[in-house]
VMD Tcl script that draws the C-alpha trace (Angstrom):
set ca {
  {-29.82 -12.47 0.95}
  {-32.39 -12.63 3.77}
  {-31.75 -14.73 6.86}
  {-34.54 -15.44 9.34}
  {-33.33 -15.85 12.89}
  {-35.44 -17.02 15.85}
  {-34.01 -14.32 18.11}
  {-33.20 -11.36 15.86}
  {-35.83 -11.76 13.12}
  {-35.16 -11.01 9.45}
  {-31.64 -9.90 8.66}
  {-30.49 -8.75 5.22}
  {-26.98 -9.88 4.34}
  {-25.45 -7.90 1.50}
  {-21.74 -8.53 1.97}
  {-20.41 -10.86 -0.79}
  {-17.79 -12.49 1.47}
  {-20.47 -13.43 4.02}
  {-22.74 -14.73 1.26}
  {-20.00 -16.96 -0.11}
  {-19.04 -18.28 3.32}
  {-22.68 -19.17 3.96}
  {-22.51 -21.59 1.03}
  {-19.37 -23.44 2.12}
  {-19.63 -27.04 3.28}
  {-17.59 -26.10 6.36}
  {-20.17 -23.59 7.57}
  {-23.15 -25.70 6.46}
  {-21.67 -28.64 8.39}
  {-22.52 -26.77 11.60}
  {-26.22 -27.32 10.90}
  {-25.62 -30.94 11.86}
  {-23.80 -30.31 15.14}
  {-25.75 -29.89 18.37}
  {-24.98 -26.81 20.42}
  {-25.29 -28.75 23.68}
  {-22.90 -31.45 22.51}
  {-25.14 -34.46 22.93}
  {-27.94 -35.07 20.40}
  {-31.47 -34.55 21.69}
  {-32.40 -38.23 22.00}
  {-29.53 -38.72 24.46}
  {-29.62 -35.31 26.14}
  {-33.28 -35.09 27.20}
  {-32.84 -31.91 29.28}
  {-33.41 -29.02 26.87}
  {-34.08 -29.04 23.15}
  {-30.93 -28.38 21.15}
  {-30.26 -25.84 18.48}
  {-27.38 -26.04 16.04}
  {-23.91 -24.55 16.06}
  {-24.91 -23.03 12.72}
  {-27.73 -21.01 14.32}
  {-25.37 -19.85 17.03}
  {-22.57 -18.91 14.62}
  {-24.89 -16.87 12.42}
  {-26.38 -15.30 15.55}
  {-22.94 -14.18 16.70}
  {-22.34 -12.57 13.33}
  {-25.72 -10.80 13.56}
  {-24.96 -9.35 17.01}
  {-21.64 -8.07 15.71}
  {-23.40 -6.52 12.73}
  {-25.94 -4.83 15.00}
  {-23.17 -3.45 17.20}
  {-21.31 -1.91 14.27}
  {-18.40 -4.34 14.21}
  {-16.08 -4.27 11.21}
  {-16.77 -6.69 8.38}
  {-13.57 -8.51 9.35}
  {-14.93 -9.12 12.85}
  {-18.29 -10.25 11.44}
  {-16.45 -12.80 9.28}
  {-14.49 -14.00 12.31}
  {-17.78 -14.27 14.21}
  {-19.43 -16.39 11.54}
  {-16.39 -18.68 11.51}
  {-15.59 -18.73 15.23}
  {-17.12 -22.19 15.75}
  {-16.34 -23.70 12.36}
  {-13.65 -25.84 14.01}
  {-16.05 -27.34 16.55}
  {-15.91 -31.10 16.22}
  {-18.90 -33.42 16.22}
  {-20.67 -33.35 19.60}
  {-19.26 -29.88 20.36}
  {-17.86 -29.66 23.90}
  {-18.19 -33.41 24.42}
  {-14.91 -33.61 22.50}
  {-13.28 -31.65 25.33}
  {-14.25 -34.56 27.56}
  {-12.94 -37.08 25.05}
  {-9.70 -35.47 23.82}
  {-8.88 -32.83 26.45}
  {-9.72 -31.65 29.99}
  {-13.47 -31.17 29.89}
  {-13.99 -33.09 33.13}
  {-11.95 -30.45 34.92}
  {-14.08 -27.60 33.61}
  {-11.88 -26.70 30.63}
  {-13.80 -26.58 27.35}
  {-11.62 -24.99 24.68}
  {-10.37 -27.86 22.52}
  {-11.74 -26.45 19.26}
  {-9.97 -23.14 19.94}
  {-6.61 -24.93 19.99}
  {-7.16 -26.39 16.50}
  {-9.07 -23.46 14.99}
  {-6.54 -22.12 12.50}
  {-5.26 -25.55 11.41}
  {-8.83 -26.73 10.92}
  {-9.69 -23.76 8.69}
  {-6.54 -24.21 6.61}
  {-7.83 -27.61 5.45}
  {-11.15 -26.21 4.19}
  {-12.30 -24.10 1.27}
  {-12.44 -21.01 3.48}
  {-8.86 -19.69 2.95}
  {-9.48 -19.19 -0.79}
  {-12.60 -17.15 -0.07}
  {-10.79 -15.03 2.53}
  {-7.93 -14.42 0.10}
  {-10.37 -13.48 -2.66}
  {-11.79 -10.70 -0.48}
  {-8.41 -9.64 0.95}
  {-8.87 -10.98 4.46}
  {-6.00 -12.51 6.41}
  {-6.58 -16.09 7.58}
  {-4.09 -15.54 10.39}
  {-6.01 -12.52 11.68}
  {-9.46 -14.03 11.21}
  {-8.54 -17.24 13.03}
  {-7.01 -15.44 16.02}
  {-10.11 -14.49 17.97}
  {-8.08 -12.38 20.40}
  {-7.99 -9.77 17.63}
  {-11.70 -9.12 18.09}
  {-12.86 -7.60 21.37}
  {-16.58 -7.65 20.56}
  {-16.50 -11.28 19.47}
  {-14.47 -12.88 22.28}
  {-13.64 -11.76 25.81}
  {-12.65 -13.64 28.91}
  {-15.28 -14.34 31.55}
  {-16.91 -12.33 33.16}
  {-17.10 -9.80 30.29}
  {-19.80 -9.82 27.67}
  {-18.93 -10.87 24.14}
  {-21.00 -11.73 21.08}
  {-20.36 -15.45 21.54}
  {-21.46 -15.49 25.20}
  {-24.42 -13.18 24.61}
  {-25.88 -15.15 21.71}
  {-25.92 -18.58 23.28}
  {-27.51 -17.11 26.41}
  {-30.19 -15.21 24.49}
  {-31.26 -18.46 22.83}
  {-32.17 -19.93 26.22}
  {-33.23 -16.90 28.25}
  {-36.80 -16.19 29.25}
  {-38.32 -14.70 26.05}
  {-39.88 -11.92 28.13}
  {-36.50 -10.29 28.76}
  {-34.71 -11.02 25.46}
  {-35.92 -8.00 23.50}
  {-35.01 -5.51 26.23}
  {-31.61 -7.13 26.70}
  {-30.79 -6.89 22.99}
  {-31.88 -3.25 22.82}
  {-29.78 -2.39 25.88}
  {-26.53 -3.79 24.52}
  {-24.15 -1.18 23.11}
  {-20.67 -1.01 21.67}
  {-18.65 1.21 23.99}
  {-15.12 1.69 22.63}
  {-14.91 -1.92 21.43}
  {-16.62 -3.47 24.46}
  {-20.14 -4.89 24.72}
  {-21.84 -3.27 27.69}
  {-25.35 -2.52 28.94}
  {-26.77 0.99 29.03}
  {-29.45 -0.04 31.52}
  {-28.72 -1.46 34.98}
  {-32.05 -3.31 35.31}
  {-31.67 -5.14 32.01}
  {-28.04 -5.91 32.80}
  {-29.21 -7.44 36.09}
  {-31.95 -9.45 34.37}
  {-29.51 -10.83 31.80}
  {-26.74 -11.66 34.27}
  {-29.00 -13.33 36.85}
  {-30.74 -15.41 34.20}
  {-27.34 -16.34 32.77}
  {-26.31 -17.72 36.18}
  {-29.60 -19.60 36.46}
  {-28.81 -21.26 33.12}
  {-25.38 -22.21 34.43}
  {-26.76 -23.91 37.53}
  {-30.01 -25.32 36.13}
  {-28.71 -26.37 32.73}
  {-25.05 -26.09 31.65}
  {-23.63 -27.06 35.04}
  {-26.58 -29.13 36.22}
  {-25.71 -32.50 37.73}
  {-27.77 -34.37 35.16}
  {-26.02 -32.53 32.32}
  {-22.64 -33.48 33.81}
  {-23.71 -37.08 34.18}
  {-24.91 -37.24 30.59}
  {-21.63 -35.70 29.42}
  {-19.71 -38.21 31.51}
  {-21.60 -41.24 30.19}
  {-21.72 -40.17 26.55}
  {-18.03 -39.25 26.46}
  {-17.16 -42.58 28.10}
  {-19.06 -44.41 25.37}
  {-17.18 -42.44 22.72}
  {-13.84 -43.27 24.37}
  {-14.73 -46.95 24.27}
  {-15.61 -46.61 20.58}
  {-12.24 -44.96 19.92}
  {-10.32 -47.59 21.89}
  {-12.04 -50.39 19.99}
  {-11.56 -48.70 16.59}
  {-15.31 -48.34 16.09}
  {-14.62 -44.63 15.62}
  {-11.48 -42.71 14.71}
  {-10.51 -39.19 15.69}
  {-10.88 -38.17 12.03}
  {-14.57 -39.09 12.18}
  {-15.17 -36.21 14.59}
  {-14.17 -33.75 11.88}
  {-17.32 -34.73 10.00}
  {-20.86 -34.21 11.29}
  {-23.21 -35.72 13.83}
  {-25.30 -37.98 11.56}
  {-22.12 -39.54 10.12}
  {-20.58 -40.30 13.52}
  {-23.87 -41.40 15.09}
  {-24.47 -43.83 12.25}
  {-21.18 -45.59 12.99}
  {-21.49 -45.25 16.74}
  {-25.05 -46.57 17.09}
  {-24.34 -49.59 14.91}
  {-21.79 -50.79 17.43}
  {-22.52 -54.16 18.99}
  {-20.33 -53.38 21.97}
  {-22.30 -54.30 25.09}
  {-21.14 -51.37 27.23}
  {-21.83 -48.79 24.51}
  {-25.31 -50.21 23.96}
  {-26.04 -50.11 27.69}
  {-24.89 -46.49 27.99}
  {-26.97 -45.34 25.02}
  {-30.01 -47.16 26.38}
  {-29.54 -45.44 29.73}
  {-29.17 -42.02 28.08}
  {-32.48 -42.43 26.25}
  {-34.26 -42.19 29.61}
  {-35.81 -38.81 30.27}
  {-35.03 -39.01 33.98}
  {-31.44 -39.98 34.56}
  {-30.65 -40.45 38.22}
  {-27.32 -39.48 39.69}
  {-25.75 -42.36 41.56}
  {-22.81 -41.65 43.83}
  {-20.90 -44.92 43.68}
  {-17.31 -43.67 43.74}
  {-15.23 -40.76 44.92}
  {-14.42 -39.37 41.48}
  {-15.35 -35.71 41.00}
  {-16.20 -33.97 37.75}
  {-16.78 -30.25 37.33}
  {-18.50 -28.39 34.52}
  {-17.02 -25.12 33.29}
  {-18.37 -22.24 35.38}
  {-19.99 -19.78 33.01}
  {-21.11 -16.43 34.34}
  {-21.13 -12.77 33.39}
  {-20.57 -9.64 35.42}
  {-21.36 -7.12 32.69}
  {-20.16 -3.57 32.57}
  {-22.87 -0.93 32.79}
  {-22.55 2.70 31.78}
  {-23.70 5.06 34.49}
  {-23.21 8.83 34.33}
  {-20.72 8.38 31.51}
  {-18.57 5.88 33.43}
  {-18.31 2.11 33.34}
  {-18.94 -0.05 36.38}
  {-19.22 -3.78 36.90}
  {-22.76 -4.78 37.75}
  {-21.44 -6.41 40.95}
  {-20.13 -2.99 42.03}
  {-23.48 -1.36 41.39}
  {-25.47 -4.18 42.99}
  {-24.32 -5.96 46.14}
  {-27.30 -8.28 45.63}
  {-25.85 -9.46 42.34}
  {-22.39 -9.93 43.86}
  {-23.94 -12.32 46.39}
  {-25.79 -14.17 43.62}
  {-22.49 -14.78 41.77}
  {-20.91 -16.12 44.94}
  {-23.86 -18.45 45.55}
  {-23.71 -19.98 42.07}
  {-19.90 -20.26 42.10}
  {-20.08 -22.29 45.31}
  {-22.71 -24.57 43.80}
  {-20.53 -25.16 40.75}
  {-17.40 -25.90 42.82}
  {-19.17 -28.83 44.48}
  {-19.16 -30.61 41.12}
  {-20.55 -34.10 40.83}
  {-19.28 -37.20 42.58}
  {-19.74 -40.21 40.29}
}
mol new
graphics top color blue
foreach p $ca { graphics top sphere $p radius 0.5 }
foreach p [lrange $ca 0 end-1] q [lrange $ca 1 end] { graphics top cylinder $p $q radius 0.2 }
display resetview
């Protein structure tokens, strides 16, 4: 099986378990879920890609870094429990407005249990309990500010193409950790990652769009236009129900979100904060590991600058 990826090129996939998982409706469903949460026609900031592309990309990074097949499987499935509209559901069902975006992690194992995936895992002698606990896999998931396959892939898909190739080639598996073997490329990656945080993921307009879109969804839930079960399906299904609503407020919000330039209006004292995403990668130097911020005081100051910007949040 050959998979063509926009970032990594052609990848041959020989492992039968991976091939079977690729065909499941649960994995294919991710093709119809926007990585940025809000569909393009309502997001209007950057063009989306799908959770499917990201999930396969995570698996590819793990494969390139020599991860076990078990960890590659976990990587492919790590976002399978993401609900429609991705992290928007954190703002609808959990604490997304406070910068916490992990709702799908809390339902991951239970979500998988209700799919066709457990039978495939059992067939190939993999443990559902182990696969669904991402803490078992140090290359796949690590707490901020460490690198992990998840964090690296979604950044690579938005980074300046001029630095992507060098960044990929400089990533190595060092005793179960993803690190850089080149200080310059580590710096390029980490600084650009912070720029994405401030100019995209944590941008005021992105927060405002999240706020408005999630409010419209809450109204739809309150008025029984949508149900929580609907979010376990895909974007086209939910949008079809959502956009047919004749609710005046929902229609006004969707009309507003279609505008390319959405102005931030401070008309209350309510503050919302987007999750602060950053990396301070480890770099190998003379056989030892150091945080980039320890090797570069300039980078340490850049982190501090972006953290302060993020803490200001958005008053709506």
